[in-house]
C-alpha positions, -999 to +999 in steps of 0.1 A: -485+323-292-520+333-285-533+365-268-536+348-234-502+332-238-485+366-244-503+380-213-491+351-192-455+354-204-454+391-197-469+385-163-443+359-155-415+383-165-429+411-144-435+390-114-398+379-115-387+415-116-412+424-088-398+397-065-363+413-069-374+449-063-411+459-059-403+495-066-391+487-101-420+466-114-443+481-140-472+458-131-486+444-098-507+413-104-509+398-070-541+410-053-526+408-018-498+432-028-518+457-049-535+479-023-504+483-001-481+492-030-505+517-045-509+533-011-471+536-008-469+548-044-441+523-052-458+504-080-456+531-105-424+539-124-426+570-147-423+561-183-435+525-180-471+536-184-487+505-168-498+494-134-522+468-120-539+472-087-566+460-064-584+493-060-577+529-048-587+565-047-581+593-071-552+605-048-534+572-053-532+578-091-527+616-092-489+612-097-494+585-123-506+605-153-496+580-180-511+547-166-522+526-196-534+493-180-554+491-149-565+457-135-587+453-104-609+426-089-636+433-063-621+467-058-635+502-060-624+536-073-633+566-052-629+603-056-627+629-083-607+615-113-608+647-134-570+648-137-564+611-136-561+581-159-564+602-191-539+579-209-557+547-197-560+522-226-571+490-210-593+487-180-599+452-166-623+453-137-638+420-127-667+420-102-674+457-108-696+471-080-732+481-087-724+517-079-695+537-093-682+559-066-657+578-088-667+611-103-654+626-135-641+592-145-636+599-182-611+576-198-615+591-232-585+571-247-598+537-235-595+510-261-603+478-240-630+476-214-634+443-195-662+443-170-667+405-169-681+388-138-696+421-127-730+430-113-736+459-137-769+461-155-783+483-183-792+510-159-758+512-142-747+548-138-712+541-150-723+538-187-726+576-189-690+582-179-677+555-202-694+571-232-664+594-236-644+564-247-654+568-283-623+550-295-632+518-276-624+486-296-631+458-271-661+455-247-662+423-226-694+419-205-692+381-202-709+366-171-727+398-163-759+380-152-777+412-141-779+424-177-813+420-192-807+444-221-776+454-240-764+488-228-765+518-252-735+512-276-741+542-298-710+559-285-687+530-294-688+532-332-653+518-335-660+487-315-644+456-330-651+429-304-683+426-283-685+397-258-718+390-242-710+354-233-729+339-204-751+369-199-779+345-190-807+371-187-801+387-221-828+378-246-820+399-276-797+425-293-811+460-301-818+468-337-792+496-333-765+469-334-762+478-371-744+510-361-713+490-352-699+490-386-664+481-374-675+451-354-654+420-363-663+395-336-696+390-317-701+364-290-736+358-277-729+322-264-749+310-234-774+337-236-812+335-237-814+349-272-841+332-293-832+351-325-808+378-338-822+411-350-826+413-388-805+445-387-774+424-378-770+416-414-758+451-419-726+444-399-704+444-430-671+439-411-682+410-390-659+379-394-667+358-364-701+349-349-704+328-318-738+317-304-729+283-287-755+270-262-779+299-269-817+296-274-816+308-310-843+292-331-835+308-365-810+330-382-818+361-402-831+353-437-807+377-453-776+364-435-758+364-469-755+402-466-728+397-439-703+395-467-671+392-446-683+365-423-657+337-420-667+316-389-700+307-373-701+286-341-735+273-330-726+243-309-753+229-286-780+251-302-809+228-292-836+251-306-822+259-340-845+246-367-833+261-399-803+273-418-814+300-443-809+294-480-792+328-481-761+313-463-747+302-497-739+338-504-712+339-477-683+335-500-657+338-473-672+314-448-646+288-437-660+273-405-697+264-398-707+244-367-742+237-357-746+208-332-774+193-311-799+211-333-834+205-346-823+209-382-844+189-407-824+196-438-792+212-450-793+239-478-766+245-503-736+258-485-707+281-496-679+264-515-654+283-494-661+260-464-630+243-449-647+228-418-683+218-415-699+202-383-736+195-383-758+174-359-795+171-355-819+149-335-848+155-358-834+152-393-856+132-416-834+132-446-799+130-433-786+130-464-798+159-481-761+165-483-760+156-520-763+194-526-729+199-510-702+210-534-673+218-511-640+217-530-620+233-501-633+210-473-609+195-449-630+184-420-666+171-420-685+160-389-721+147-391-744+134-364-780+127-374-805+106-355-832+105-383-834+077-409-829+040-406-807+030-436-784+049-459-779+036-494-753+063-500-736+089-479-730+112-508-706+141-509-702+159-542-671+177-552-665+190-587-628+192-583-601+178-560-598+197-527-567+218-524-560+201-490-543+168-493-557+155-460-594+160-457-612+143-428-647+134-418-664+124-386-699+109-385-723+099-357-754+083-371-772+068-341-803+054-360-786+041-391-784+004-396-764+002-428-742+021-452-738+007-487-715+033-502-698+067-498-704+081-533-681+109-543-659+108-513-628+100-534-606+125-517-616+119-481-584+107-464-595+104-428-629+090-416-643+084-382-676+066-376-686+067-339-716+060-318-735+045-347-755+024-322-776+005-348-751+002-376-747-035-387-728-033-420-705-011-441-702-024-476-679+000-493-657+027-479-640+057-497-610+042-516-587+071-508-587+066-471-554+069-452-569+066-417-601+048-406-615+047-371-647+029-362-656+035-326-685+023-304-707+007-330-718-023-309-740-040-336-715-038-364-706-073-376-693-069-412-666-045-425-654-047-461-619-034-465-613-047-501-608-013-517-585+004-491-551-002-507-538+032-494-550+028-458-522+035-433-541+032-400-571+012-390-588+014-355-617-007-345-624+004-310-656-007-291-667-008-255-688-040-263-678-071-282-686-068-319-673-073-354-673-110-363-659-106-398-632-082-410-633-089-448-602-086-470-577-076-444-550-089-467-558-061-492-545-034-469-510-035-484-500-001-471-513-006-435-488+005-408-510+006-377-538-018-367-556-013-334-585-036-325-605-037-292-635-060-284-637-082-315-655-115-319-631-130-345-614-162-337-587-153-362-576-124-383-575-139-419-549-121-441-530-105-412-498-123-422-497-104-455-495-070-439-457-067-443-456-030-438-472-032-403-453-012-376-479-012-348-502-041-339-524-038-308-551-063-300-572-058-268-600-079-254-605-104-282-620-132-261-625-157-290-591-152-306-574-186-308-546-182-333-523-156-348-503-160-380-466-165-378-452-130-370-418-136-387-431-118-419-435-085-399-399-073-405-409-037-397-431-043-366-420-020-338-448-023-313-468-054-303-495-051-276-517-081-267-542-078-238-570-100-225-570-127-252-577-157-229-579-184-257-547-176-275-523-205-270-491-195-287-474-167-307-451-179-335-422-159-349-420-134-320-383-140-316-376-130-352-390-095-350-357-076-352-373-042-354-394-047-322-391-019-297-421-025-275-437-057-263-466-057-239-486-089-233-510-091-204-539-113-191-535-140-218-541-169-195-537-197-221-503-185-233-478-207-216-444-194-226-425-170-248-393-177-268-360-162-258-360-126-268-327-115-254-312-111-289-337-084-299-315-055-294-341-028-299-366-042-275-370-017-246-399-032-227-410-067-222-440-074-200-460-105-196 
């Protein structure tokens, strides 16, 4: 269970206890109850160490010396807090006011400070009082849209998580960021950053870097110095133009995502990568990916708009990936043809989607178990001759396409076939797919005949929609394993055989 899930579970348990007896609850989460209960001093139970409120004065907390968690929204703290909140570990204060009315507010044992959705800026007076929290591990300033500069973080040398997400006015990090040698996660997503300071490479403990939807144009050239970095997320980074060559030195990097970028080429990447997602609207040589040697890869996603024709989508691996199921997803809007997938012997799942100009695919990776081709409106020819291990085939389009599915009979292992919007008048070789368990055909306006279905001894689901020229279905009454039958809008189909003897059939619609 994730962090949020644990919080929600604990909240649910406490709310149930609260409803039975408000004086025995260790937390108060409902805002309408908070002020009243604190005023009556009934929310706090000595020894529990936690309370959540809507706001209050120092007098409200004076008999609560061991409060550890304080949660308030749109509230305020007033008075002298010299003898209060000394044991506070977690302060969650959304919509913090621009002026801090509390004096001597010195939570020196604070570990987590969440000021998200607040109006604080870098000149806010409260920063001085929070500097005593030298053990702080988490600082969440997300959605603080008044921040134009990062506040002074020099007091928080043990900080492990810094969240600046959606601080839309922030344009850069200070060079002093390098002091945060314990920092493990940094999130600068949805900021106005155009670059990261070069000193960021000195963050030797950083494992996770998020910069989604930021304005970042380039990464530090010496990024390879961030020796523990495991995950980089740069989705929708529309201004990013280059991945530094030094990235290959990140020997623990597992996840790399750069999408909607201006990347023109891809350098050699770390062999430790497990998941790689790249997309660019300006790539000239999409398939400078011949440099890739990714023996541990499980998931590949590419979307490139440059280039007209690909003779080979080449992925190089010197040894078999340790993962049995590696998958790839590609969006190639400008590509008209793919002749081969050289070196993709161990790719088991492949999705080609939104390849708007793709007309032919001549040879697919022979090790595929699952193939999905989606929204490729000009695609007419698919050669399936070498896919003897394929288990699932999906041809899903919003427009009518694919006039010729070649060598369907070679798919000896196929268990699931889903086709939508196909020009074919018949599916040659379909009758030889004896292992088929699911057959779904939607919107095939030219389909006139189907083979005798009696060979499909294992067929469990048969769906047939919007095939107006189909006249009859032979062998339907001999499908003893059939559990679901759904036939709709097939106007030329006059009748069906008696299916009452099919004991497993649960749904019969026509």
